SEFITI-201028 format. One line per field, with one value per atom (N, C-alpha, C): residue number from 1; residue in one letter; atom name; x, y, z. Coordinates in steps of 0.05 Angstrom, whole numbers, always signed. Layout:
BEGIN
k: NUM:...
r: a:...
a: CA:...
X: X:...
Y: Y:...
Z: Z:...
This chain:
BEGIN
k: 1:1:1:2:2:2:3:3:3:4:4:4:5:5:5:6:6:6:7:7:7:8:8:8:9:9:9:10:10:10:11:11:11:12:12:12:13:13:13:14:14:14:15:15:15:16:16:16:17:17:17:18:18:18:19:19:19:20:20:20:21:21:21:22:22:22:23:23:23:24:24:24:25:25:25:26:26:26:27:27:27:28:28:28:29:29:29:30:30:30:31:31:31:32:32:32:33:33:33:34:34:34:35:35:35:36:36:36:37:37:37:38:38:38:39:39:39:40:40:40:41:41:41:42:42:42:43:43:43:44:44:44:45:45:45:46:46:46:47:47:47:48:48:48:49:49:49:50:50:50:51:51:51:52:52:52:53:53:53:54:54:54:55:55:55:56:56:56:57:57:57:58:58:58:59:59:59:60:60:60:61:61:61:62:62:62:63:63:63:64:64:64:65:65:65:66:66:66:67:67:67:68:68:68:69:69:69:70:70:70:71:71:71:72:72:72:73:73:73:74:74:74:75:75:75:76:76:76:77:77:77:78:78:78:79:79:79:80:80:80:81:81:81:82:82:82:83:83:83
r: x:x:x:x:x:x:x:x:x:x:x:x:x:x:x:x:x:x:x:x:x:x:x:x:x:x:x:x:x:x:x:x:x:x:x:x:x:x:x:x:x:x:x:x:x:x:x:x:x:x:x:x:x:x:x:x:x:x:x:x:x:x:x:x:x:x:x:x:x:x:x:x:x:x:x:x:x:x:x:x:x:x:x:x:x:x:x:x:x:x:x:x:x:x:x:x:x:x:x:x:x:x:x:x:x:x:x:x:x:x:x:x:x:x:x:x:x:x:x:x:x:x:x:x:x:x:x:x:x:x:x:x:x:x:x:x:x:x:x:x:x:x:x:x:x:x:x:x:x:x:x:x:x:x:x:x:x:x:x:x:x:x:x:x:x:x:x:x:x:x:x:x:x:x:x:x:x:x:x:x:x:x:x:x:x:x:x:x:x:x:x:x:x:x:x:x:x:x:x:x:x:x:x:x:x:x:x:x:x:x:x:x:x:x:x:x:x:x:x:x:x:x:x:x:x:x:x:x:x:x:x:x:x:x:x:x:x:x:x:x:x:x:x:x:x:x:x:x:x
a: N:CA:C:N:CA:C:N:CA:C:N:CA:C:N:CA:C:N:CA:C:N:CA:C:N:CA:C:N:CA:C:N:CA:C:N:CA:C:N:CA:C:N:CA:C:N:CA:C:N:CA:C:N:CA:C:N:CA:C:N:CA:C:N:CA:C:N:CA:C:N:CA:C:N:CA:C:N:CA:C:N:CA:C:N:CA:C:N:CA:C:N:CA:C:N:CA:C:N:CA:C:N:CA:C:N:CA:C:N:CA:C:N:CA:C:N:CA:C:N:CA:C:N:CA:C:N:CA:C:N:CA:C:N:CA:C:N:CA:C:N:CA:C:N:CA:C:N:CA:C:N:CA:C:N:CA:C:N:CA:C:N:CA:C:N:CA:C:N:CA:C:N:CA:C:N:CA:C:N:CA:C:N:CA:C:N:CA:C:N:CA:C:N:CA:C:N:CA:C:N:CA:C:N:CA:C:N:CA:C:N:CA:C:N:CA:C:N:CA:C:N:CA:C:N:CA:C:N:CA:C:N:CA:C:N:CA:C:N:CA:C:N:CA:C:N:CA:C:N:CA:C:N:CA:C:N:CA:C:N:CA:C:N:CA:C:N:CA:C:N:CA:C:N:CA:C:N:CA:C:N:CA:C:N:CA:C:N:CA:C
X: +1101:+1099:+1115:+1124:+1151:+1131:+1126:+1124:+1134:+1130:+1143:+1148:+1129:+1131:+1160:+1163:+1176:+1198:+1232:+1248:+1245:+1263:+1263:+1278:+1255:+1268:+1278:+1310:+1327:+1341:+1348:+1363:+1397:+1410:+1442:+1463:+1469:+1473:+1489:+1475:+1489:+1481:+1469:+1457:+1431:+1421:+1402:+1411:+1437:+1451:+1452:+1450:+1449:+1420:+1401:+1381:+1359:+1344:+1338:+1316:+1313:+1276:+1256:+1237:+1208:+1195:+1189:+1178:+1152:+1130:+1102:+1082:+1059:+1037:+1024:+1013:+993:+962:+948:+922:+929:+917:+925:+916:+889:+888:+907:+919:+944:+968:+976:+993:+992:+970:+958:+968:+969:+976:+1006:+1020:+1054:+1054:+1040:+1054:+1038:+1013:+1004:+1031:+1029:+1046:+1079:+1086:+1116:+1109:+1093:+1090:+1084:+1069:+1064:+1094:+1110:+1134:+1161:+1150:+1173:+1197:+1182:+1205:+1205:+1222:+1209:+1191:+1186:+1162:+1177:+1198:+1221:+1219:+1221:+1223:+1200:+1185:+1155:+1141:+1144:+1136:+1150:+1179:+1188:+1185:+1174:+1166:+1140:+1115:+1094:+1097:+1120:+1119:+1132:+1147:+1162:+1140:+1126:+1097:+1076:+1083:+1063:+1066:+1043:+1050:+1056:+1074:+1079:+1069:+1070:+1066:+1093:+1088:+1118:+1130:+1118:+1116:+1129:+1128:+1141:+1126:+1098:+1084:+1058:+1055:+1035:+1004:+1000:+981:+958:+946:+923:+923:+946:+946:+928:+926:+911:+883:+879:+842:+842:+848:+852:+847:+868:+870:+843:+833:+810:+787:+779:+767:+760:+783:+786:+781:+790:+783:+754:+742:+712:+704:+682:+659:+642:+637:+598:+576:+566:+543:+527:+513:+493:+462:+455:+425:+409:+418:+393:+391:+395:+395:+378
Y: +309:+282:+277:+257:+245:+220:+223:+200:+174:+158:+131:+119:+125:+112:+121:+146:+157:+171:+164:+181:+206:+234:+251:+261:+280:+291:+306:+316:+344:+333:+374:+370:+368:+362:+354:+385:+377:+403:+422:+448:+471:+474:+448:+450:+480:+485:+499:+532:+530:+557:+581:+577:+590:+589:+578:+578:+602:+614:+637:+634:+651:+657:+666:+649:+664:+670:+691:+700:+713:+703:+712:+707:+719:+718:+695:+682:+654:+662:+645:+647:+620:+631:+614:+584:+581:+553:+535:+556:+540:+540:+554:+551:+534:+513:+494:+474:+471:+447:+448:+465:+468:+450:+463:+460:+421:+417:+391:+370:+379:+359:+354:+382:+376:+364:+364:+352:+320:+314:+290:+275:+289:+275:+282:+297:+305:+316:+336:+358:+380:+403:+428:+442:+466:+473:+474:+487:+490:+459:+435:+414:+407:+415:+407:+416:+451:+463:+452:+447:+440:+415:+395:+376:+379:+384:+394:+408:+426:+442:+420:+402:+379:+362:+365:+344:+351:+382:+394:+386:+373:+367:+393:+394:+413:+412:+425:+422:+424:+421:+428:+458:+471:+493:+507:+492:+487:+502:+507:+518:+498:+503:+479:+475:+443:+440:+457:+463:+477:+501:+517:+543:+555:+535:+545:+540:+525:+527:+551:+554:+578:+609:+609:+626:+629:+609:+608:+616:+607:+621:+643:+657:+688:+700:+684:+704:+695:+685:+676:+701:+709:+731:+725:+746:+745:+742:+722:+719:+751:+757:+776:+765:+772:+764:+780:+801:+819:+805:+788:+785:+764
Z: +444:+445:+421:+425:+405:+384:+369:+353:+350:+363:+357:+326:+309:+289:+269:+275:+253:+268:+259:+288:+274:+286:+282:+258:+237:+213:+220:+219:+213:+183:+187:+161:+167:+149:+151:+174:+190:+198:+180:+179:+166:+136:+125:+107:+96:+113:+107:+115:+119:+129:+106:+84:+60:+38:+54:+40:+45:+31:+27:+53:+60:+89:+70:+80:+67:+86:+98:+112:+106:+110:+101:+119:+115:+141:+113:+139:+125:+145:+130:+141:+163:+191:+211:+214:+192:+191:+175:+156:+140:+161:+171:+193:+209:+214:+234:+220:+192:+181:+185:+185:+184:+217:+235:+266:+263:+254:+257:+246:+228:+209:+225:+236:+250:+276:+287:+313:+301:+286:+283:+270:+256:+241:+268:+278:+297:+287:+277:+260:+266:+257:+257:+238:+241:+232:+197:+198:+174:+156:+164:+155:+148:+156:+155:+133:+132:+108:+78:+82:+63:+53:+67:+64:+48:+58:+45:+21:+11:-8:-33:-21:-40:-51:-37:-45:-61:-72:-87:-115:-128:-162:-181:-194:-214:-234:-250:-283:-299:-324:-339:-339:-329:-332:-298:-289:-253:-241:-249:-230:-217:-195:-183:-202:-208:-228:-225:-201:-199:-205:-216:-221:-238:-262:-287:-275:-262:-254:-242:-223:-207:-226:-247:-262:-279:-288:-303:-296:-268:-249:-247:-243:-234:-262:-285:-311:-326:-318:-325:-327:-356:-349:-339:-316:-305:-322:-316:-343:-335:-354:-355:-349:-329:-319:-327:-343:-350:-380:-394:-423:-426
C-alpha cells in the first residue's frame, strides 16, 4: 500500500554498496517494527532500520542514553531477604 503522505524514501543509487551488512537474529516483535515502519514510509526495511537507528538518542560516549540505566539494573545487588 503506497503512502500518499510521503514519497518513497530511497538511498541514493550505489550509496549503500560499501556499507557493512548487519545480519543478526531479532525478536519477531522488534522485526515487525521495522516492517511496519518500512510499509508506512513506503521504503525498504534497510532504509527503515537506518532511520530508526538514526533517531536513537546517543550520549557523549556514543552509546544510547538508556545503556547506563540498563547496566545499573543488571549490576544492582539482590536484597537479602533473610536479614
